[in-house]
C-alpha positions, 0 to 999 in steps of 0.5 A: 748176853744169854745164849740159845740151848746148845745144839749138837752142831755147836757143840762139836763146832766149839770142840773144834775150836778148842782142840784148834786152840790146844794144838797151836793150830794155823788158822785163817779167816775171811774178812771184808776188807783187804787182803781178803784173808788173814791167817795166823796161829791160835794161842788161847782162849780168854777165860769166860763162864760161858765159852761162847763168850770167850774170844780166840787170841790169834797172833797173826801171820804179819805180826800182832794179836787179835781176838776173834769172838768165839760166838762169830767163829762158830757161825763162820766155821760152820759157814766155811769162812774160818779154817782151823787148820789153815795150809796155804799153797806153796808158790810151787803148788799147781791147781788140779787140772783135768788135762783140757778134756774136763773129764778128769782124764 
C-alpha cells in the first residue's frame, strides 16, 4: 500500500521507534482489551523496503512475542498510547500529592 509523503513529525517518530528497537527498550502499548496495557522488550524490526510496512517484534513481559505494525505505532506514539521508554511504577513509589491544599505547598 502506498504511503503519503513523509512529513517531519512522522520521520521523527519513526526514528524514535528505530532507536527504541536498537537499545532493546521496555515498551508499552494501550490495548482495547484486558489488561488494558501490555508491555515488553523491543527486539527487532522486520525487514521491509519501507519501514512503515515493517513490524516491531516485542517479547511481552508475561511471555511470548507479538508483532506490532510500525504504521500503527507511529499514530499511537504520537497520540500517547505507546511508550518507547516504559518504566512501570514500583509498589513502593507513591504518587505526588499537594498535601491536601491543592496549591502544591
